[in-house]
FIBA-892215 format. One record per residue (C-alpha): residue in three letters; x, y, z; residue number from 1. Coordinates in nm, 2 decimals. Example, Ala and Ser with C-alpha at 12.3 -4.5 7.8 and 13.67 -1.06 7.14 Angstrom:
# residues 2
type_c1_c2_c3_seq
ALA_1.23_-0.45_0.78_1;
SER_1.37_-0.11_0.71_2;
END
This chain:
# residues 215
type_c1_c2_c3_seq
MET_-13.43_37.30_10.49_1;
LYS_-13.26_37.11_10.77_2;
CYS_-13.19_37.30_11.09_3;
ASP_-12.84_37.27_11.24_4;
LYS_-12.88_37.16_11.60_5;
LYS_-12.60_37.40_11.70_6;
ALA_-12.83_37.68_11.62_7;
MET_-13.06_37.56_11.90_8;
LEU_-12.79_37.60_12.17_9;
LEU_-12.90_37.95_12.29_10;
TYR_-13.22_38.05_12.12_11;
ALA_-13.32_38.41_12.21_12;
VAL_-13.70_38.49_12.20_13;
THR_-13.78_38.85_12.20_14;
ASP_-14.05_39.02_12.42_15;
ARG_-14.14_39.38_12.39_16;
ALA_-14.24_39.40_12.75_17;
TRP_-13.88_39.48_12.85_18;
VAL_-13.81_39.74_12.59_19;
GLY_-13.71_40.06_12.78_20;
THR_-13.36_40.21_12.80_21;
LEU_-13.26_39.99_12.50_22;
SER_-13.46_39.94_12.19_23;
LEU_-13.55_39.58_12.08_24;
TYR_-13.30_39.61_11.80_25;
GLN_-13.02_39.71_12.05_26;
GLN_-13.12_39.42_12.29_27;
VAL_-13.10_39.17_12.00_28;
GLU_-12.77_39.30_11.89_29;
LEU_-12.62_39.26_12.24_30;
ALA_-12.75_38.91_12.25_31;
LEU_-12.59_38.83_11.91_32;
LYS_-12.26_38.98_12.02_33;
ASN_-12.25_38.77_12.33_34;
GLY_-12.34_38.43_12.20_35;
ALA_-12.70_38.39_12.10_36;
THR_-12.72_38.12_11.83_37;
CYS_-13.07_38.19_11.70_38;
VAL_-13.32_38.47_11.73_39;
GLN_-13.70_38.45_11.73_40;
LEU_-13.91_38.76_11.69_41;
ARG_-14.23_38.72_11.89_42;
GLU_-14.44_39.02_11.83_43;
LYS_-14.80_39.06_11.96_44;
GLU_-14.83_39.44_11.98_45;
LEU_-14.73_39.59_11.65_46;
ASP_-14.94_39.65_11.35_47;
GLY_-14.85_39.48_11.02_48;
ASP_-14.63_39.76_10.87_49;
ALA_-14.44_39.81_11.19_50;
PHE_-14.40_39.44_11.24_51;
LEU_-14.26_39.39_10.89_52;
ALA_-14.02_39.68_10.93_53;
GLU_-13.89_39.54_11.25_54;
ALA_-13.86_39.19_11.12_55;
THR_-13.68_39.31_10.80_56;
ALA_-13.43_39.50_11.01_57;
LEU_-13.37_39.21_11.25_58;
ALA_-13.34_38.96_10.96_59;
LYS_-13.06_39.18_10.82_60;
LEU_-12.89_39.21_11.16_61;
CYS_-12.90_38.83_11.22_62;
LYS_-12.76_38.77_10.88_63;
GLU_-12.46_38.99_10.96_64;
TYR_-12.39_38.77_11.26_65;
GLY_-12.46_38.44_11.07_66;
VAL_-12.74_38.35_11.30_67;
PRO_-13.08_38.21_11.19_68;
PHE_-13.37_38.46_11.23_69;
ILE_-13.71_38.31_11.30_70;
VAL_-14.05_38.48_11.30_71;
ASN_-14.32_38.35_11.55_72;
ASP_-14.66_38.27_11.41_73;
ASN_-14.68_38.51_11.12_74;
VAL_-14.60_38.33_10.79_75;
GLU_-14.66_38.64_10.58_76;
ILE_-14.41_38.85_10.78_77;
ALA_-14.16_38.57_10.78_78;
ILE_-14.17_38.55_10.40_79;
LYS_-14.17_38.92_10.33_80;
SER_-13.90_39.01_10.58_81;
GLY_-13.65_38.75_10.44_82;
ALA_-13.65_38.55_10.76_83;
ASP_-13.47_38.22_10.78_84;
GLY_-13.77_38.05_10.94_85;
ILE_-14.11_38.04_11.10_86;
HIS_-14.22_37.90_11.43_87;
VAL_-14.58_37.79_11.50_88;
GLY_-14.76_37.65_11.80_89;
GLN_-15.01_37.37_11.82_90;
GLU_-15.30_37.62_11.80_91;
ASP_-15.16_37.79_11.50_92;
MET_-15.13_37.68_11.13_93;
LEU_-15.06_37.31_11.09_94;
ALA_-14.69_37.23_11.02_95;
ALA_-14.79_37.07_10.68_96;
ASP_-14.97_37.38_10.58_97;
VAL_-14.68_37.60_10.68_98;
ARG_-14.44_37.39_10.48_99;
ALA_-14.66_37.41_10.18_100;
ARG_-14.66_37.79_10.21_101;
VAL_-14.29_37.85_10.26_102;
GLY_-14.14_37.57_10.06_103;
ASP_-13.83_37.37_10.14_104;
GLY_-13.60_37.67_10.17_105;
MET_-13.73_37.80_10.51_106;
ILE_-13.68_37.65_10.85_107;
VAL_-14.01_37.54_11.02_108;
GLY_-14.02_37.51_11.39_109;
VAL_-14.31_37.37_11.59_110;
SER_-14.40_37.37_11.96_111;
ALA_-14.48_37.02_12.10_112;
HIS_-14.59_36.91_12.44_113;
THR_-14.62_36.53_12.40_114;
VAL_-14.44_36.26_12.21_115;
ASP_-14.74_36.22_11.98_116;
GLU_-14.74_36.60_11.89_117;
ALA_-14.37_36.58_11.83_118;
LEU_-14.38_36.29_11.60_119;
GLU_-14.68_36.44_11.41_120;
ALA_-14.49_36.77_11.37_121;
VAL_-14.18_36.60_11.23_122;
LYS_-14.39_36.39_10.99_123;
ASN_-14.55_36.71_10.86_124;
GLY_-14.22_36.89_10.79_125;
ALA_-14.09_37.04_11.12_126;
ASP_-13.71_37.10_11.11_127;
TYR_-13.69_37.15_11.49_128;
LEU_-13.91_37.13_11.79_129;
GLY_-13.97_37.38_12.08_130;
LEU_-14.05_37.18_12.39_131;
GLY_-14.21_37.31_12.71_132;
ALA_-14.28_37.48_12.92_133;
VAL_-14.01_37.30_13.11_134;
PHE_-14.05_37.54_13.41_135;
SER_-14.32_37.77_13.52_136;
THR_-14.31_38.09_13.32_137;
SER_-14.44_38.45_13.35_138;
THR_-14.46_38.50_12.97_139;
LYS_-14.73_38.24_12.92_140;
SER_-14.98_38.19_13.20_141;
ASP_-15.19_37.92_13.03_142;
VAL_-14.91_37.66_12.98_143;
ASP_-14.87_37.35_13.19_144;
VAL_-14.52_37.25_13.30_145;
MET_-14.38_36.96_13.10_146;
PRO_-14.25_36.67_13.32_147;
PHE_-13.88_36.60_13.28_148;
GLU_-13.97_36.24_13.17_149;
THR_-14.18_36.37_12.88_150;
LEU_-13.90_36.61_12.77_151;
ARG_-13.65_36.32_12.77_152;
ALA_-13.90_36.09_12.59_153;
ILE_-13.96_36.34_12.31_154;
CYS_-13.58_36.40_12.26_155;
SER_-13.53_36.03_12.23_156;
ALA_-13.82_35.98_11.99_157;
VAL_-13.73_36.24_11.72_158;
ASP_-13.44_36.29_11.49_159;
VAL_-13.47_36.67_11.45_160;
PRO_-13.31_36.93_11.68_161;
THR_-13.49_37.01_12.00_162;
VAL_-13.49_37.32_12.22_163;
ALA_-13.64_37.35_12.56_164;
ILE_-13.84_37.66_12.65_165;
GLY_-14.03_37.80_12.94_166;
GLY_-13.90_37.98_13.26_167;
ILE_-13.54_37.89_13.18_168;
SER_-13.28_38.10_13.37_169;
GLY_-12.92_38.07_13.48_170;
GLU_-13.04_37.93_13.81_171;
ASN_-13.23_37.63_13.67_172;
ILE_-13.08_37.56_13.32_173;
LEU_-12.86_37.27_13.44_174;
LYS_-13.17_37.09_13.58_175;
LEU_-13.23_37.00_13.22_176;
SER_-12.91_36.79_13.21_177;
GLY_-12.98_36.44_13.09_178;
SER_-13.29_36.53_12.89_179;
GLY_-13.12_36.52_12.55_180;
VAL_-13.22_36.87_12.44_181;
ASP_-12.99_37.04_12.19_182;
GLY_-13.03_37.38_12.36_183;
VAL_-13.25_37.63_12.54_184;
ALA_-13.48_37.91_12.43_185;
VAL_-13.50_38.20_12.67_186;
VAL_-13.71_38.51_12.69_187;
SER_-13.69_38.71_13.01_188;
ALA_-13.35_38.57_13.11_189;
ILE_-13.20_38.78_12.83_190;
PHE_-13.45_39.05_12.74_191;
GLY_-13.56_39.11_13.10_192;
ALA_-13.20_39.15_13.22_193;
THR_-13.05_39.49_13.30_194;
ASP_-12.75_39.39_13.08_195;
PRO_-12.88_39.16_12.81_196;
GLY_-12.52_39.11_12.68_197;
ALA_-12.38_38.99_13.01_198;
ALA_-12.69_38.77_13.06_199;
THR_-12.64_38.61_12.72_200;
ALA_-12.28_38.54_12.77_201;
ALA_-12.35_38.37_13.11_202;
LEU_-12.63_38.17_12.96_203;
ARG_-12.41_38.06_12.66_204;
THR_-12.15_37.92_12.90_205;
LEU_-12.42_37.73_13.09_206;
ALA_-12.59_37.61_12.77_207;
GLU_-12.26_37.47_12.64_208;
LYS_-12.22_37.29_12.98_209;
LEU_-12.57_37.15_12.95_210;
VAL_-12.53_37.01_12.60_211;
ASP_-12.17_36.89_12.64_212;
GLY_-12.27_36.68_12.94_213;
ARG_-12.60_36.55_12.82_214;
GLU_-12.49_36.20_12.71_215;
END
């Protein structure tokens, strides 16, 4: 399944750390209402049954908004919940193995940090690439920041959609101008915001400016 690059424009990645006044479901719905073009469920805390229930509910919600729903890492949950896709990192299951498990009907996203990793992922069936961390990030402490030149080189080397991730906010998103990315993936800039809806709307405007002016 080919991934529409427009779905990468504003890719919202969940994080349970900021669940409080609003539930995760409510946060995601506010993001969808205000311009998120893709949602990834990243879940490290829940047990299998709770994870599946949450994924199934969010898959249905995203379908109502016509937005792809991606599960991070867990292929079984992605399949059982009816997700549109699965995203894996370099330390997780190989892209070729993921593709063999899910077939051609599901989107497969892969994290890449070098041109070689990106080309290998595409060769093995990746439909899009997550590239980063492009800025320092509080959500992953063990990730090196990707030089801008590497980001640009990967975008030039591959023919699948690319999304930048890592520490992206309204203050720095336009620093990615000229890199060639098709969009940005954000975590705390949406889910850590007091008003996730307003934050999403502002980021959507900036993401459109970034992509429209990338040539």
